[in-house]
C-alpha positions in Angstrom: -6.5 -23.1 17.9 -6.9 -23.9 21.5 -9.9 -24.8 21.6 -10.2 -26.5 17.7 -7.9 -28.6 19.4 -10.4 -29.4 22.1 -13.2 -30.0 19.1 -11.4 -32.4 17.3 -10.1 -34.7 20.1 -13.9 -34.8 21.5 -14.1 -36.5 18.1 -10.6 -38.9 18.9 -8.4 -36.9 17.2 -5.1 -36.1 19.4 -4.2 -32.8 18.6 -0.9 -30.7 19.5 -0.4 -27.4 19.3 2.9 -25.4 18.8 2.7 -22.2 21.6 4.7 -18.8 21.0 2.9 -17.0 24.0 2.5 -19.2 27.0 0.3 -17.8 28.9 -2.6 -17.3 26.3 -1.8 -21.4 25.6 -2.5 -21.5 29.3 -5.7 -19.3 29.6 -7.0 -21.8 26.6 -5.8 -24.9 27.9 -4.9 -26.7 24.8 -5.3 -30.2 25.2 -1.5 -30.7 23.9 1.1 -27.8 23.6 5.2 -27.2 23.6 6.3 -23.8 24.0 8.5 -22.6 22.6 11.1 -19.6 23.2 11.5 -18.2 19.5 10.1 -15.3 18.2 6.8 -14.8 16.7 6.7 -15.7 12.9 8.8 -18.7 13.7 6.8 -21.7 15.7 10.2 -23.9 14.3 12.8 -22.1 15.0 15.5 -20.5 12.9 14.9 -21.1 9.1 17.0 -22.6 6.9 18.1 -25.8 9.9 16.1 -28.2 8.9 17.8 -30.6 11.8 16.5 -27.6 15.0 13.3 -27.5 13.0 12.8 -31.8 12.8 13.8 -31.8 17.2 10.7 -29.4 17.2 8.7 -31.3 15.4 9.1 -34.6 17.1 9.3 -33.2 20.8 5.9 -32.1 19.7 4.2 -35.0 18.1 5.8 -37.4 21.4 3.3 -34.9 23.7 0.1 -37.6 21.9 1.6 -40.4 24.0 2.1 -38.7 27.4 -0.9 -40.4 29.3 -0.8 -37.2 31.7 -3.4 -34.8 31.0 -6.2 -33.4 29.9 -3.7 -30.4 29.4 -0.3 -30.8 28.9 1.8 -27.7 28.7 5.5 -28.9 27.7 8.6 -26.4 27.2 11.1 -26.6 24.7 14.9 -27.1 26.1 16.3 -25.0 23.7 16.4 -21.1 22.5 16.9 -20.7 18.4 20.4 -20.5 17.6 20.5 -17.5 15.7 19.2 -15.7 18.1 22.2 -15.5 20.2 24.6 -12.1 18.3 26.8 -12.8 16.2 30.4 -10.1 17.1 31.4 -10.9 13.2 28.7 -9.0 11.7 28.8 -4.9 11.2 25.4 -3.5 9.3 25.7 -1.7 6.8 27.3 2.2 6.5 24.6 4.6 6.5 25.2 8.2 6.5 22.5 9.1 9.4 20.1 11.6 10.4 18.0 12.9 13.3 15.6 11.1 14.3 12.6 14.1 14.7 13.6 15.3 11.5 11.1 16.5 9.0 9.2 14.0 6.3 10.9 15.0 3.6 14.4 14.8 4.5 13.7 11.4 6.3 12.0 10.0 2.5 15.1 12.1 0.9 17.5 9.8 3.2 15.6 6.6 2.4 15.8 7.1 -0.9 19.4 7.9 -1.2 19.9 4.8 1.4 18.2 2.1 -0.9 20.7 3.4 -3.8 23.0 2.7 -1.1 22.1 -0.9 -0.5 20.9 -2.0 -4.0 25.4 -3.8 -3.8 24.8 -5.6 -0.6 21.2 -7.1 -1.1 22.6 -7.8 -4.7 25.2 -10.3 -2.9 22.3 -11.1 -0.7 20.5 -12.5 -3.6 23.5 -14.0 -5.4 24.4 -16.0 -2.2 20.7 -17.5 -1.0 19.2 -17.8 -4.9 16.2 -16.0 -3.6 14.1 -12.3 -2.5 11.6 -11.6 -0.3 11.3 -8.6 -2.4 8.4 -9.2 -4.2 4.6 -8.3 -2.6 4.2 -5.2 -4.4 5.2 -5.9 -7.8 7.2 -2.3 -7.7 10.9 -2.4 -8.3 12.6 -1.3 -4.8 13.2 2.1 -6.6 9.7 3.0 -7.2 8.5 1.5 -3.9 10.6 3.9 -1.9 9.6 6.8 -4.0 5.7 5.6 -3.3 6.0 4.5 0.7 7.9 8.5 0.5 4.8 10.1 -0.7 2.9 9.0 2.0 5.2 9.7 4.3 5.0 13.6 2.8 1.5 13.4 3.5 1.0 13.1 -0.4 -1.0 10.2 -0.7 -0.5 8.8 -4.1 -2.7 6.4 -6.3 -1.9 3.2 -6.4 0.6 2.4 -9.3 -0.6 -1.2 -10.1 -4.5 -1.7 -11.0 -6.6 -3.7 -8.9 -4.9 -2.8 -5.9 -6.5 0.6 -3.7 -3.8 2.5 -2.8 -3.2 1.8 1.2 -3.3 -2.1 0.4 -0.1 -1.1 -2.3 1.1 0.8 0.7 1.3 -1.6 3.0 3.4 -4.3 0.3 5.2 -1.2 -0.5 6.2 -1.0 3.2 6.9 -5.3 3.4 8.9 -4.4 0.1 11.0 -1.9 1.2 11.8 -3.7 5.2 12.8 -6.8 3.1 15.4 -5.0 1.1 16.8 -3.5 4.3 16.8 -6.9 5.9 18.3 -8.8 3.3 21.3 -6.0 2.3 21.9 -6.0 6.5 22.4 -10.0 5.8 24.3 -10.3 3.1 27.7 -11.7 3.4 29.7 -14.8 5.6 28.0 -13.5 9.1 25.2 -14.5 11.0 23.0 -11.5 12.6 20.5 -12.6 14.6 16.6 -11.6 13.9 17.2 -9.2 16.8 20.9 -7.8 15.6 18.9 -6.8 12.4 15.7 -5.7 13.6 17.8 -2.8 15.8 19.4 -1.9 13.1 16.3 -1.8 10.7 14.3 0.3 13.2 16.5 2.2 14.8 19.1 3.1 12.2 18.3 3.4 9.3 15.8 5.8 7.1 13.0 2.7 6.4 12.5 2.7 10.0 12.0 6.1 10.6 10.1 6.1 7.8 8.1 3.6 8.6 7.7 4.4 12.5 6.6 7.9 11.1 4.0 6.6 8.5 2.5 4.4 11.0 1.3 7.9 13.6 0.8 9.8 10.6 -2.1 6.8 9.8 -3.4 5.6 12.4 -6.0 8.5 13.2 -7.2 8.8 9.0 -10.1 8.8 8.1 -10.1 5.8 5.5 -10.4 3.1 8.1 -7.7 0.4 5.7 -5.0 3.3 5.9 -5.5 3.1 9.9 -6.0 -0.6 10.1 -3.0 -1.5 7.6 -1.0 2.1 9.5 -1.7 -0.1 13.0 -1.5 -3.3 12.4 0.5 -4.2 9.5 3.4 -1.6 10.0 5.7 -1.9 12.7 5.7 -4.8 14.4 4.5 -4.9 18.0 7.6 -5.0 20.1 8.7 -1.9 18.2 6.2 -0.1 18.2 6.6 3.6 20.0 4.5 5.5 21.8 2.2 8.5 20.1 4.5 11.3 22.9 
């Protein structure tokens, strides 16, 4: 985007970039950039907070009238208010289990936890009027069983016409992640994304299963499966070493 900005500027069109990774922006030297201290995927800050997002947009647009340059990088002053942990939040109670358990044991826990979270997830949907659990087109219980099959090395075929098995695995994993995070966010508290992420990746069978899937299929012979396992299952900040 920084390079594209330079081309546009040469044609007389002013540009402003929103930067989430400051060193990258410093290296690519965008004509104008506003660095924001938010997590990846949230360039304007917390979802559902239009007033805060408007402040970010206006701060970026003010760089257009700055006379200095040719490279301007300015820092946004405020952190994402949703990044602060909420002490009132308590994660859903899960049975737990050994992180190094056999795949079959993790798979069984995953399916059990999906059933346990049905009520808090229903409350989340009722509270917010939406859900991101939709990519695979499968009921969440079927998503869990499909993920469990891959975890146990069965490589089940895709149950949906027009979707390859690796692609449907990616979508089923995304639906499982969304389901767990939404269920954990139900209620009056406002957990930070770090609180939710710590719970998902460290304490739930879903996190254990997805970590195990990534490690299992990063060396797969199927290039599509290897690509999905390496790049689309576990965020970079949550990845564990192969050892």
